[in-house]
N, CA, C and O atoms as a CHARMM CRD file, in Angstrom:
* protein
*
  360
    1    1 MET  N     -8.38400  19.25100 -15.76600 PROA 1      0.00000
    2    1 MET  CA    -9.43900  18.61800 -14.61600 PROA 1      0.00000
    3    1 MET  C     -9.83200  20.42200 -13.73300 PROA 1      0.00000
    4    1 MET  O    -10.94300  20.39500 -13.20300 PROA 1      0.00000
    5    2 HSD  N     -9.35800  21.30000 -13.62600 PROA 2      0.00000
    6    2 HSD  CA    -9.51100  22.41900 -13.49900 PROA 2      0.00000
    7    2 HSD  C    -10.83300  23.10000 -14.23200 PROA 2      0.00000
    8    2 HSD  O    -11.85100  23.63400 -13.79200 PROA 2      0.00000
    9    3 VAL  N    -10.32100  22.82100 -15.58600 PROA 3      0.00000
   10    3 VAL  CA   -11.49500  23.26200 -16.57900 PROA 3      0.00000
   11    3 VAL  C    -12.45000  22.41200 -16.80300 PROA 3      0.00000
   12    3 VAL  O    -13.23100  22.79600 -17.67500 PROA 3      0.00000
   13    4 ALA  N    -12.72500  21.20900 -16.25500 PROA 4      0.00000
   14    4 ALA  CA   -13.80400  20.64100 -16.26400 PROA 4      0.00000
   15    4 ALA  C    -14.87200  21.02000 -14.77500 PROA 4      0.00000
   16    4 ALA  O    -16.09600  21.08700 -14.66600 PROA 4      0.00000
   17    5 CYS  N    -14.02300  21.16500 -14.02100 PROA 5      0.00000
   18    5 CYS  CA   -14.61000  21.59600 -12.68000 PROA 5      0.00000
   19    5 CYS  C    -15.18200  22.88700 -12.66200 PROA 5      0.00000
   20    5 CYS  O    -16.13900  23.19000 -11.95000 PROA 5      0.00000
   21    6 GLN  N    -14.52200  23.75500 -13.54700 PROA 6      0.00000
   22    6 GLN  CA   -15.25900  25.35700 -13.86700 PROA 6      0.00000
   23    6 GLN  C    -16.29400  25.47800 -14.26100 PROA 6      0.00000
   24    6 GLN  O    -17.21400  26.21900 -13.91500 PROA 6      0.00000
   25    7 VAL  N    -16.15200  24.30900 -15.47000 PROA 7      0.00000
   26    7 VAL  CA   -17.48500  24.50900 -16.21100 PROA 7      0.00000
   27    7 VAL  C    -18.52700  23.77900 -15.87300 PROA 7      0.00000
   28    7 VAL  O    -19.63700  23.89700 -16.39100 PROA 7      0.00000
   29    8 GLY  N    -18.21900  22.94900 -14.94900 PROA 8      0.00000
   30    8 GLY  CA   -19.07000  21.90000 -14.47600 PROA 8      0.00000
   31    8 GLY  C    -19.26700  20.89100 -15.18300 PROA 8      0.00000
   32    8 GLY  O    -20.33600  20.33100 -14.93900 PROA 8      0.00000
   33    9 ALA  N    -18.58000  20.38900 -16.05700 PROA 9      0.00000
   34    9 ALA  CA   -18.50000  18.99000 -16.82600 PROA 9      0.00000
   35    9 ALA  C    -18.18900  18.16600 -16.13500 PROA 9      0.00000
   36    9 ALA  O    -16.99800  17.85500 -16.12200 PROA 9      0.00000
   37   10 LYS  N    -19.35800  17.31100 -15.07400 PROA 10     0.00000
   38   10 LYS  CA   -19.27600  16.32000 -14.51800 PROA 10     0.00000
   39   10 LYS  C    -18.94800  14.55300 -15.23100 PROA 10     0.00000
   40   10 LYS  O    -18.59700  13.46900 -14.76500 PROA 10     0.00000
   41   11 ASP  N    -19.24600  15.00500 -16.34500 PROA 11     0.00000
   42   11 ASP  CA   -18.98600  13.68700 -16.97900 PROA 11     0.00000
   43   11 ASP  C    -17.24100  13.47100 -17.12100 PROA 11     0.00000
   44   11 ASP  O    -16.55200  12.53100 -16.72600 PROA 11     0.00000
   45   12 ILE  N    -16.81500  14.82000 -17.89500 PROA 12     0.00000
   46   12 ILE  CA   -15.44800  14.55200 -17.92600 PROA 12     0.00000
   47   12 ILE  C    -14.89600  14.61300 -16.62700 PROA 12     0.00000
   48   12 ILE  O    -14.00400  13.76600 -16.68300 PROA 12     0.00000
   49   13 VAL  N    -14.88000  15.16300 -15.34000 PROA 13     0.00000
   50   13 VAL  CA   -14.43800  15.23900 -14.14200 PROA 13     0.00000
   51   13 VAL  C    -14.51100  13.76700 -13.66900 PROA 13     0.00000
   52   13 VAL  O    -13.53800  13.10900 -13.29900 PROA 13     0.00000
   53   14 LYS  N    -15.74200  13.35200 -13.72700 PROA 14     0.00000
   54   14 LYS  CA   -15.89000  11.44400 -13.88500 PROA 14     0.00000
   55   14 LYS  C    -14.72700  10.54300 -14.66700 PROA 14     0.00000
   56   14 LYS  O    -14.18900   9.53200 -14.21600 PROA 14     0.00000
   57   15 ILE  N    -14.51500  11.08000 -15.76900 PROA 15     0.00000
   58   15 ILE  CA   -13.70100  10.17900 -16.49700 PROA 15     0.00000
   59   15 ILE  C    -12.25500  10.46600 -16.06200 PROA 15     0.00000
   60   15 ILE  O    -11.48700   9.54500 -15.78200 PROA 15     0.00000
   61   16 LEU  N    -11.85000  11.92900 -16.00200 PROA 16     0.00000
   62   16 LEU  CA   -10.33600  12.05000 -15.62100 PROA 16     0.00000
   63   16 LEU  C    -10.05700  11.68900 -13.98800 PROA 16     0.00000
   64   16 LEU  O     -8.92900  11.89800 -13.54100 PROA 16     0.00000
   65   17 LEU  N    -11.14200  11.12700 -13.08900 PROA 17     0.00000
   66   17 LEU  CA   -10.82900  10.82500 -11.92600 PROA 17     0.00000
   67   17 LEU  C    -10.52500   9.06200 -12.12500 PROA 17     0.00000
   68   17 LEU  O     -9.71200   8.51500 -11.37900 PROA 17     0.00000
   69   18 THR  N    -11.08500   8.46700 -12.93500 PROA 18     0.00000
   70   18 THR  CA   -10.76800   6.79900 -13.34500 PROA 18     0.00000
   71   18 THR  C     -9.49100   6.80400 -13.44200 PROA 18     0.00000
   72   18 THR  O     -8.95100   5.76900 -13.05400 PROA 18     0.00000
   73   19 TYR  N     -8.66300   7.81200 -13.92200 PROA 19     0.00000
   74   19 TYR  CA    -7.03100   7.63200 -14.36200 PROA 19     0.00000
   75   19 TYR  C     -5.98600   7.14000 -13.13800 PROA 19     0.00000
   76   19 TYR  O     -5.62300   8.09300 -12.44800 PROA 19     0.00000
   77   20 PRO  N     -5.65100   6.35300 -12.89300 PROA 20     0.00000
   78   20 PRO  CA    -4.74600   5.94700 -11.85800 PROA 20     0.00000
   79   20 PRO  C     -4.11000   6.79400 -11.11200 PROA 20     0.00000
   80   20 PRO  O     -4.22600   6.81400  -9.88700 PROA 20     0.00000
   81   21 ASP  N     -3.28100   7.67700 -11.86600 PROA 21     0.00000
   82   21 ASP  CA    -1.89700   8.53200 -11.70400 PROA 21     0.00000
   83   21 ASP  C     -2.71300  10.02100 -11.53600 PROA 21     0.00000
   84   21 ASP  O     -1.83300  10.83900 -11.26800 PROA 21     0.00000
   85   22 VAL  N     -3.83100  10.59700 -11.57700 PROA 22     0.00000
   86   22 VAL  CA    -4.64900  11.54300 -11.53700 PROA 22     0.00000
   87   22 VAL  C     -4.45500  12.45600 -10.34500 PROA 22     0.00000
   88   22 VAL  O     -4.98400  12.04600  -9.31200 PROA 22     0.00000
   89   23 LYS  N     -3.87800  13.48200 -10.27900 PROA 23     0.00000
   90   23 LYS  CA    -3.23800  14.01500  -9.24300 PROA 23     0.00000
   91   23 LYS  C     -4.27200  15.16300  -8.69800 PROA 23     0.00000
   92   23 LYS  O     -4.09000  16.26900  -9.20700 PROA 23     0.00000
   93   24 THR  N     -5.28800  15.06900  -7.77800 PROA 24     0.00000
   94   24 THR  CA    -6.45100  16.38200  -7.49600 PROA 24     0.00000
   95   24 THR  C     -5.67100  17.45000  -7.02900 PROA 24     0.00000
   96   24 THR  O     -5.95500  18.59700  -7.37400 PROA 24     0.00000
   97   25 ASP  N     -4.88800  17.25900  -6.41700 PROA 25     0.00000
   98   25 ASP  CA    -4.07200  18.62200  -5.18200 PROA 25     0.00000
   99   25 ASP  C     -3.33000  19.19700  -6.32300 PROA 25     0.00000
  100   25 ASP  O     -2.17900  19.44300  -5.96200 PROA 25     0.00000
  101   26 ILE  N     -3.52600  19.48800  -7.48700 PROA 26     0.00000
  102   26 ILE  CA    -2.30400  20.62400  -8.18400 PROA 26     0.00000
  103   26 ILE  C     -3.28000  21.81600  -7.75600 PROA 26     0.00000
  104   26 ILE  O     -4.41600  21.96400  -7.30400 PROA 26     0.00000
  105   27 ARG  N     -2.28000  22.51100  -8.12500 PROA 27     0.00000
  106   27 ARG  CA    -2.92300  23.91900  -7.67900 PROA 27     0.00000
  107   27 ARG  C     -2.64000  25.07900  -9.32900 PROA 27     0.00000
  108   27 ARG  O     -1.62100  24.99700 -10.01500 PROA 27     0.00000
  109   28 ASN  N     -3.78600  26.02800  -9.61600 PROA 28     0.00000
  110   28 ASN  CA    -3.42700  26.54600 -10.80400 PROA 28     0.00000
  111   28 ASN  C     -2.64800  27.46600 -10.16700 PROA 28     0.00000
  112   28 ASN  O     -1.96700  27.53700  -9.14300 PROA 28     0.00000
  113   29 CYS  N     -3.10100  28.45300 -11.50600 PROA 29     0.00000
  114   29 CYS  CA    -2.18000  29.82100 -11.13000 PROA 29     0.00000
  115   29 CYS  C     -2.73600  31.00700 -10.14200 PROA 29     0.00000
  116   29 CYS  O     -2.32600  32.13700  -9.87600 PROA 29     0.00000
  117   30 GLU  N     -3.67100  30.35400  -9.79500 PROA 30     0.00000
  118   30 GLU  CA    -4.48500  31.30500  -9.47300 PROA 30     0.00000
  119   30 GLU  C     -4.61300  30.75300  -7.44000 PROA 30     0.00000
  120   30 GLU  O     -5.19900  31.29800  -6.50500 PROA 30     0.00000
  121   31 GLY  N     -3.82100  29.57600  -7.50400 PROA 31     0.00000
  122   31 GLY  CA    -3.68200  29.20900  -6.20500 PROA 31     0.00000
  123   31 GLY  C     -4.82200  27.66400  -5.89700 PROA 31     0.00000
  124   31 GLY  O     -4.58600  26.83900  -5.01400 PROA 31     0.00000
  125   32 LYS  N     -5.78800  27.60700  -6.66900 PROA 32     0.00000
  126   32 LYS  CA    -6.66400  27.02900  -6.34900 PROA 32     0.00000
  127   32 LYS  C     -6.67600  25.77900  -6.83400 PROA 32     0.00000
  128   32 LYS  O     -6.10700  25.65200  -7.91900 PROA 32     0.00000
  129   33 SER  N     -7.28900  24.53800  -6.22500 PROA 33     0.00000
  130   33 SER  CA    -6.97200  22.81600  -6.45900 PROA 33     0.00000
  131   33 SER  C     -8.40500  22.72000  -7.35000 PROA 33     0.00000
  132   33 SER  O     -9.20100  23.65700  -7.27700 PROA 33     0.00000
  133   34 PRO  N     -8.65500  21.71200  -8.07300 PROA 34     0.00000
  134   34 PRO  CA    -9.91500  21.35700  -8.91600 PROA 34     0.00000
  135   34 PRO  C    -10.82600  21.52800  -8.24800 PROA 34     0.00000
  136   34 PRO  O    -11.76800  22.12000  -8.77500 PROA 34     0.00000
  137   35 GLU  N    -10.97700  21.05800  -6.67700 PROA 35     0.00000
  138   35 GLU  CA   -12.31200  21.11000  -5.97500 PROA 35     0.00000
  139   35 GLU  C    -12.48600  22.67300  -5.32500 PROA 35     0.00000
  140   35 GLU  O    -13.38000  23.03800  -4.56200 PROA 35     0.00000
  141   36 ASP  N    -11.30000  23.53000  -5.88700 PROA 36     0.00000
  142   36 ASP  CA   -12.11000  24.93600  -5.37900 PROA 36     0.00000
  143   36 ASP  C    -12.45900  25.56300  -6.71400 PROA 36     0.00000
  144   36 ASP  O    -13.14200  26.58300  -6.62300 PROA 36     0.00000
  145   37 SER  N    -12.20300  25.25000  -7.67500 PROA 37     0.00000
  146   37 SER  CA   -12.65500  25.37100  -8.91900 PROA 37     0.00000
  147   37 SER  C    -13.96900  25.08800  -9.34000 PROA 37     0.00000
  148   37 SER  O    -14.53600  25.56400 -10.32300 PROA 37     0.00000
  149   38 ILE  N    -14.46100  24.18700  -8.43200 PROA 38     0.00000
  150   38 ILE  CA   -15.91600  23.62600  -8.91400 PROA 38     0.00000
  151   38 ILE  C    -17.08100  24.86400  -9.17000 PROA 38     0.00000
  152   38 ILE  O    -17.32200  25.76600  -8.36800 PROA 38     0.00000
  153   39 GLU  N    -17.65900  24.68600 -10.34900 PROA 39     0.00000
  154   39 GLU  CA   -18.75400  25.71300 -10.68000 PROA 39     0.00000
  155   39 GLU  C    -19.73700  25.47400  -9.57700 PROA 39     0.00000
  156   39 GLU  O    -19.77800  24.30500  -9.19100 PROA 39     0.00000
  157   40 ARG  N    -20.55900  26.34500  -8.96700 PROA 40     0.00000
  158   40 ARG  CA   -21.83400  26.30000  -8.05400 PROA 40     0.00000
  159   40 ARG  C    -22.82500  25.58600  -8.47700 PROA 40     0.00000
  160   40 ARG  O    -23.20500  24.69900  -7.71200 PROA 40     0.00000
  161   41 GLY  N    -23.50600  25.73900  -9.74400 PROA 41     0.00000
  162   41 GLY  CA   -24.50600  24.68500  -9.88800 PROA 41     0.00000
  163   41 GLY  C    -24.32200  23.38600 -10.21600 PROA 41     0.00000
  164   41 GLY  O    -25.23600  22.70400 -10.67900 PROA 41     0.00000
  165   42 SER  N    -22.71100  22.78300  -9.93000 PROA 42     0.00000
  166   42 SER  CA   -22.64000  21.58200 -10.20300 PROA 42     0.00000
  167   42 SER  C    -21.95800  20.84300  -8.79100 PROA 42     0.00000
  168   42 SER  O    -21.55800  19.70900  -8.53000 PROA 42     0.00000
  169   43 LYS  N    -22.04100  21.88100  -8.19100 PROA 43     0.00000
  170   43 LYS  CA   -20.93000  21.57000  -6.56100 PROA 43     0.00000
  171   43 LYS  C    -21.03400  20.21600  -5.83400 PROA 43     0.00000
  172   43 LYS  O    -20.13000  19.48200  -5.43500 PROA 43     0.00000
  173   44 ASN  N    -22.65300  20.04500  -5.75100 PROA 44     0.00000
  174   44 ASN  CA   -22.68500  18.79800  -4.96700 PROA 44     0.00000
  175   44 ASN  C    -22.58500  17.50100  -5.73100 PROA 44     0.00000
  176   44 ASN  O    -22.17700  16.48200  -5.17400 PROA 44     0.00000
  177   45 VAL  N    -23.01500  17.52500  -7.23100 PROA 45     0.00000
  178   45 VAL  CA   -22.65100  16.20800  -8.02900 PROA 45     0.00000
  179   45 VAL  C    -21.14300  15.87100  -8.14100 PROA 45     0.00000
  180   45 VAL  O    -20.77100  14.69800  -8.18600 PROA 45     0.00000
  181   46 ILE  N    -20.26700  16.92700  -8.18700 PROA 46     0.00000
  182   46 ILE  CA   -18.58000  16.85600  -8.56300 PROA 46     0.00000
  183   46 ILE  C    -18.03600  16.79500  -7.06600 PROA 46     0.00000
  184   46 ILE  O    -16.90500  16.31100  -7.12600 PROA 46     0.00000
  185   47 GLU  N    -18.23200  16.96200  -6.31300 PROA 47     0.00000
  186   47 GLU  CA   -17.61100  16.68900  -5.13900 PROA 47     0.00000
  187   47 GLU  C    -17.58200  15.39800  -4.92300 PROA 47     0.00000
  188   47 GLU  O    -16.49400  14.87500  -4.68100 PROA 47     0.00000
  189   48 LEU  N    -19.00200  14.46300  -4.97200 PROA 48     0.00000
  190   48 LEU  CA   -19.64800  13.53600  -4.72900 PROA 48     0.00000
  191   48 LEU  C    -18.48300  12.73600  -5.43600 PROA 48     0.00000
  192   48 LEU  O    -17.80500  11.99200  -4.72700 PROA 48     0.00000
  193   49 GLU  N    -18.22300  12.83000  -6.69600 PROA 49     0.00000
  194   49 GLU  CA   -17.36700  12.25000  -7.54400 PROA 49     0.00000
  195   49 GLU  C    -16.13600  12.54900  -6.88100 PROA 49     0.00000
  196   49 GLU  O    -15.52200  11.48300  -6.83900 PROA 49     0.00000
  197   50 PHE  N    -15.73100  13.08900  -6.55700 PROA 50     0.00000
  198   50 PHE  CA   -14.37500  13.35200  -5.88800 PROA 50     0.00000
  199   50 PHE  C    -14.19600  12.30200  -4.62400 PROA 50     0.00000
  200   50 PHE  O    -13.24500  11.53900  -4.45300 PROA 50     0.00000
  201   51 LYS  N    -15.34000  12.46100  -3.79600 PROA 51     0.00000
  202   51 LYS  CA   -15.13700  11.37700  -2.70200 PROA 51     0.00000
  203   51 LYS  C    -15.05100   9.87400  -2.97900 PROA 51     0.00000
  204   51 LYS  O    -14.37200   8.99500  -2.45000 PROA 51     0.00000
  205   52 LYS  N    -16.26400   9.84100  -4.32100 PROA 52     0.00000
  206   52 LYS  CA   -16.43600   8.48700  -4.82500 PROA 52     0.00000
  207   52 LYS  C    -14.71100   8.00700  -5.36400 PROA 52     0.00000
  208   52 LYS  O    -14.25500   6.89700  -5.08900 PROA 52     0.00000
  209   53 ALA  N    -14.06100   8.87600  -6.01200 PROA 53     0.00000
  210   53 ALA  CA   -12.60500   8.28600  -6.39900 PROA 53     0.00000
  211   53 ALA  C    -11.61200   8.20200  -5.14800 PROA 53     0.00000
  212   53 ALA  O    -10.82300   7.25900  -5.19800 PROA 53     0.00000
  213   54 GLN  N    -11.53400   8.99900  -4.09200 PROA 54     0.00000
  214   54 GLN  CA   -10.97800   8.87400  -3.12600 PROA 54     0.00000
  215   54 GLN  C    -11.09900   7.99300  -2.25400 PROA 54     0.00000
  216   54 GLN  O    -10.15300   7.72300  -1.51500 PROA 54     0.00000
  217   55 LYS  N    -12.54700   7.23100  -2.14500 PROA 55     0.00000
  218   55 LYS  CA   -12.85400   5.95300  -1.38900 PROA 55     0.00000
  219   55 LYS  C    -12.27100   4.82000  -2.24300 PROA 55     0.00000
  220   55 LYS  O    -11.65300   3.93600  -1.64900 PROA 55     0.00000
  221   56 GLY  N    -12.42100   4.74400  -3.76900 PROA 56     0.00000
  222   56 GLY  CA   -11.89800   4.22300  -4.65800 PROA 56     0.00000
  223   56 GLY  C    -10.60500   3.48700  -4.68900 PROA 56     0.00000
  224   56 GLY  O    -10.31900   2.30700  -4.88800 PROA 56     0.00000
  225   57 LYS  N     -9.73600   4.83600  -4.36100 PROA 57     0.00000
  226   57 LYS  CA    -8.25200   4.64400  -4.33800 PROA 57     0.00000
  227   57 LYS  C     -8.08000   3.95100  -2.86900 PROA 57     0.00000
  228   57 LYS  O     -7.28600   3.01500  -2.78200 PROA 57     0.00000
  229   58 GLU  N     -8.60100   4.26100  -2.02700 PROA 58     0.00000
  230   58 GLU  CA    -8.34600   3.76000  -0.78900 PROA 58     0.00000
  231   58 GLU  C     -8.69500   2.17900  -0.59700 PROA 58     0.00000
  232   58 GLU  O     -8.04700   1.40400   0.10700 PROA 58     0.00000
  233   59 LEU  N     -9.87100   1.85100  -1.38000 PROA 59     0.00000
  234   59 LEU  CA    -9.87800   0.48400  -1.64600 PROA 59     0.00000
  235   59 LEU  C     -9.10900  -0.34400  -2.28800 PROA 59     0.00000
  236   59 LEU  O     -9.07500  -1.53900  -1.99200 PROA 59     0.00000
  237   60 LEU  N     -8.46300   0.12900  -3.15600 PROA 60     0.00000
  238   60 LEU  CA    -7.53100  -0.37500  -3.97000 PROA 60     0.00000
  239   60 LEU  C     -6.42700  -0.57200  -3.59200 PROA 60     0.00000
  240   60 LEU  O     -5.81100  -1.56200  -3.98500 PROA 60     0.00000
  241   61 ASN  N     -5.87200   0.34800  -2.70200 PROA 61     0.00000
  242   61 ASN  CA    -5.08400   0.27600  -1.51900 PROA 61     0.00000
  243   61 ASN  C     -4.94800  -0.68800  -0.32300 PROA 61     0.00000
  244   61 ASN  O     -3.93900  -1.21700   0.14200 PROA 61     0.00000
  245   62 ALA  N     -5.97600  -0.75300  -0.03000 PROA 62     0.00000
  246   62 ALA  CA    -6.34300  -1.46600   1.11400 PROA 62     0.00000
  247   62 ALA  C     -5.85300  -2.89100   0.56700 PROA 62     0.00000
  248   62 ALA  O     -4.96200  -3.59100   1.04800 PROA 62     0.00000
  249   63 LEU  N     -6.89700  -3.23000  -0.90300 PROA 63     0.00000
  250   63 LEU  CA    -6.71100  -4.90100  -0.95800 PROA 63     0.00000
  251   63 LEU  C     -5.32200  -5.20400  -1.90900 PROA 63     0.00000
  252   63 LEU  O     -4.83600  -6.32200  -2.07600 PROA 63     0.00000
  253   64 SER  N     -4.88200  -4.12000  -2.40100 PROA 64     0.00000
  254   64 SER  CA    -3.58200  -4.65000  -2.73300 PROA 64     0.00000
  255   64 SER  C     -2.60100  -4.67500  -1.63800 PROA 64     0.00000
  256   64 SER  O     -1.45500  -5.02900  -1.91500 PROA 64     0.00000
  257   65 ASN  N     -2.88600  -4.35900  -0.47800 PROA 65     0.00000
  258   65 ASN  CA    -1.96600  -4.67900   0.85600 PROA 65     0.00000
  259   65 ASN  C     -2.43300  -5.67000   1.42600 PROA 65     0.00000
  260   65 ASN  O     -1.98800  -6.04400   2.51100 PROA 65     0.00000
  261   66 ARG  N     -3.64300  -6.42300   0.66000 PROA 66     0.00000
  262   66 ARG  CA    -4.03900  -7.53400   1.72900 PROA 66     0.00000
  263   66 ARG  C     -4.44700  -7.19100   3.00700 PROA 66     0.00000
  264   66 ARG  O     -4.38500  -7.96400   3.96300 PROA 66     0.00000
  265   67 ASP  N     -4.92100  -5.89800   3.05800 PROA 67     0.00000
  266   67 ASP  CA    -5.67000  -5.30600   4.30100 PROA 67     0.00000
  267   67 ASP  C     -7.24200  -5.63600   4.22900 PROA 67     0.00000
  268   67 ASP  O     -7.99000  -4.85700   3.63800 PROA 67     0.00000
  269   68 ILE  N     -7.77700  -6.91300   4.89900 PROA 68     0.00000
  270   68 ILE  CA    -8.98800  -6.88600   4.41200 PROA 68     0.00000
  271   68 ILE  C    -10.12300  -6.21700   5.15200 PROA 68     0.00000
  272   68 ILE  O    -11.23700  -5.88200   4.74900 PROA 68     0.00000
  273   69 TYR  N     -9.37400  -6.07500   6.71500 PROA 69     0.00000
  274   69 TYR  CA   -10.08600  -5.30800   7.93000 PROA 69     0.00000
  275   69 TYR  C    -10.37900  -4.19000   7.11300 PROA 69     0.00000
  276   69 TYR  O    -11.57200  -3.96500   6.90800 PROA 69     0.00000
  277   70 ARG  N     -9.63500  -3.53300   6.66700 PROA 70     0.00000
  278   70 ARG  CA    -9.84600  -2.34500   5.86100 PROA 70     0.00000
  279   70 ARG  C    -10.55600  -2.12600   4.59300 PROA 70     0.00000
  280   70 ARG  O    -10.93000  -0.99300   4.29100 PROA 70     0.00000
  281   71 ALA  N    -10.66900  -2.67300   4.18300 PROA 71     0.00000
  282   71 ALA  CA   -11.43700  -3.24900   2.92200 PROA 71     0.00000
  283   71 ALA  C    -12.77100  -3.08600   3.07200 PROA 71     0.00000
  284   71 ALA  O    -13.42800  -2.14700   2.62300 PROA 71     0.00000
  285   72 LYS  N    -13.29800  -4.29500   3.90800 PROA 72     0.00000
  286   72 LYS  CA   -14.47000  -4.54700   4.55000 PROA 72     0.00000
  287   72 LYS  C    -14.91000  -2.97700   5.27400 PROA 72     0.00000
  288   72 LYS  O    -16.04400  -2.53500   5.08900 PROA 72     0.00000
  289   73 THR  N    -14.07200  -2.34700   5.95400 PROA 73     0.00000
  290   73 THR  CA   -14.48100  -1.37300   6.45300 PROA 73     0.00000
  291   73 THR  C    -15.04700  -0.09600   5.55900 PROA 73     0.00000
  292   73 THR  O    -15.95900   0.64700   5.92300 PROA 73     0.00000
  293   74 LEU  N    -14.23900   0.01400   4.18100 PROA 74     0.00000
  294   74 LEU  CA   -14.57900   0.82200   3.05800 PROA 74     0.00000
  295   74 LEU  C    -15.64600   0.38500   3.01900 PROA 74     0.00000
  296   74 LEU  O    -16.49600   1.13100   3.50500 PROA 74     0.00000
  297   75 LEU  N    -16.18900  -1.05600   2.42200 PROA 75     0.00000
  298   75 LEU  CA   -17.26500  -1.22700   2.02200 PROA 75     0.00000
  299   75 LEU  C    -18.44400  -1.23400   2.80600 PROA 75     0.00000
  300   75 LEU  O    -19.48500  -1.17800   2.15100 PROA 75     0.00000
  301   76 ASP  N    -18.57200  -1.30000   4.27100 PROA 76     0.00000
  302   76 ASP  CA   -19.59200  -1.55600   4.89600 PROA 76     0.00000
  303   76 ASP  C    -20.54800  -0.57200   4.81400 PROA 76     0.00000
  304   76 ASP  O    -20.48300   0.65400   4.90200 PROA 76     0.00000
  305   77 GLY  N    -21.66400  -1.52800   4.58500 PROA 77     0.00000
  306   77 GLY  CA   -23.03900  -0.95400   4.35100 PROA 77     0.00000
  307   77 GLY  C    -23.31800  -0.84600   2.61100 PROA 77     0.00000
  308   77 GLY  O    -24.41800  -0.79100   2.06100 PROA 77     0.00000
  309   78 GLU  N    -21.92700  -0.83400   1.94200 PROA 78     0.00000
  310   78 GLU  CA   -22.39200  -0.78800   0.50600 PROA 78     0.00000
  311   78 GLU  C    -22.64700  -2.08400  -0.12300 PROA 78     0.00000
  312   78 GLU  O    -23.44300  -2.19800  -1.05400 PROA 78     0.00000
  313   79 LEU  N    -21.85800  -3.25200   0.46400 PROA 79     0.00000
  314   79 LEU  CA   -22.15900  -4.63700  -0.18600 PROA 79     0.00000
  315   79 LEU  C    -22.55900  -5.30500   0.73400 PROA 79     0.00000
  316   79 LEU  O    -21.85700  -5.48200   1.73000 PROA 79     0.00000
  317   80 SER  N    -24.11000  -5.96900   0.57300 PROA 80     0.00000
  318   80 SER  CA   -24.24700  -7.12400   1.59200 PROA 80     0.00000
  319   80 SER  C    -24.03100  -8.55000   0.48000 PROA 80     0.00000
  320   80 SER  O    -24.08300  -8.67000  -0.74400 PROA 80     0.00000
  321   81 PRO  N    -23.75900  -9.54400   1.67100 PROA 81     0.00000
  322   81 PRO  CA   -23.89500 -10.65600   1.24000 PROA 81     0.00000
  323   81 PRO  C    -24.93300 -11.18600   0.29200 PROA 81     0.00000
  324   81 PRO  O    -24.80800 -12.10200  -0.52000 PROA 81     0.00000
  325   82 ASN  N    -25.97200 -10.44500   0.54400 PROA 82     0.00000
  326   82 ASN  CA   -27.25100 -10.96400   0.38700 PROA 82     0.00000
  327   82 ASN  C    -27.54600 -10.37400  -1.19800 PROA 82     0.00000
  328   82 ASN  O    -28.44700 -10.78700  -1.92800 PROA 82     0.00000
  329   83 CYS  N    -26.54100  -9.28600  -1.54500 PROA 83     0.00000
  330   83 CYS  CA   -27.10100  -8.57500  -2.81900 PROA 83     0.00000
  331   83 CYS  C    -26.61700  -9.60200  -3.83100 PROA 83     0.00000
  332   83 CYS  O    -26.59600  -9.02700  -4.91900 PROA 83     0.00000
  333   84 TRP  N    -26.23400 -10.81300  -3.95600 PROA 84     0.00000
  334   84 TRP  CA   -25.69800 -11.86900  -5.02500 PROA 84     0.00000
  335   84 TRP  C    -26.85900 -12.82800  -4.79500 PROA 84     0.00000
  336   84 TRP  O    -27.21200 -13.01300  -3.63100 PROA 84     0.00000
  337   85 ARG  N    -27.58100 -13.54700  -5.92900 PROA 85     0.00000
  338   85 ARG  CA   -28.25300 -14.56300  -6.10300 PROA 85     0.00000
  339   85 ARG  C    -27.99400 -15.72000  -6.44500 PROA 85     0.00000
  340   85 ARG  O    -27.34900 -15.78900  -7.49100 PROA 85     0.00000
  341   86 ARG  N    -28.30300 -16.87000  -5.86400 PROA 86     0.00000
  342   86 ARG  CA   -27.59800 -18.05400  -6.06500 PROA 86     0.00000
  343   86 ARG  C    -28.53400 -18.62200  -7.41500 PROA 86     0.00000
  344   86 ARG  O    -29.74500 -18.75400  -7.23500 PROA 86     0.00000
  345   87 THR  N    -27.97900 -18.93300  -8.68300 PROA 87     0.00000
  346   87 THR  CA   -28.63000 -19.65100  -9.54500 PROA 87     0.00000
  347   87 THR  C    -28.35500 -20.72500  -9.59900 PROA 87     0.00000
  348   87 THR  O    -27.56700 -21.27200  -8.82700 PROA 87     0.00000
  349   88 TYR  N    -29.02300 -21.33500 -10.64200 PROA 88     0.00000
  350   88 TYR  CA   -29.01600 -22.80000 -10.89800 PROA 88     0.00000
  351   88 TYR  C    -28.14900 -23.62300 -11.22200 PROA 88     0.00000
  352   88 TYR  O    -28.16200 -24.85100 -11.13500 PROA 88     0.00000
  353   89 SER  N    -27.09600 -22.67000 -11.74500 PROA 89     0.00000
  354   89 SER  CA   -25.85300 -22.98800 -12.16200 PROA 89     0.00000
  355   89 SER  C    -24.77100 -22.62400 -11.55600 PROA 89     0.00000
  356   89 SER  O    -23.62400 -22.54000 -11.99600 PROA 89     0.00000
  357   90 GLY  N    -25.32400 -22.34100 -10.18500 PROA 90     0.00000
  358   90 GLY  CA   -24.45800 -22.15600  -9.20700 PROA 90     0.00000
  359   90 GLY  C    -23.58500 -20.50200  -9.26800 PROA 90     0.00000
  360   90 GLY  O    -22.75300 -20.21100  -8.40800 PROA 90     0.00000
């Protein structure tokens, strides 16, 4: 994760963040976390991926704990009930 962040490999970071047991708080020999190691040119894009991954984990936790209120709060504004259209087949 550290190397992918250092070289700005956003696609690799995105893939690594999909693993359920990924740890993003591990420090390297310099005491930096992966987020501290992000290359400047890719900082905004990779930080956004970290935020999306964190929100996804929170959503999965809320759903697995059957905390519907928390899940709805996390999804607020992202999913609208009107985004699905009914088809003729239902």
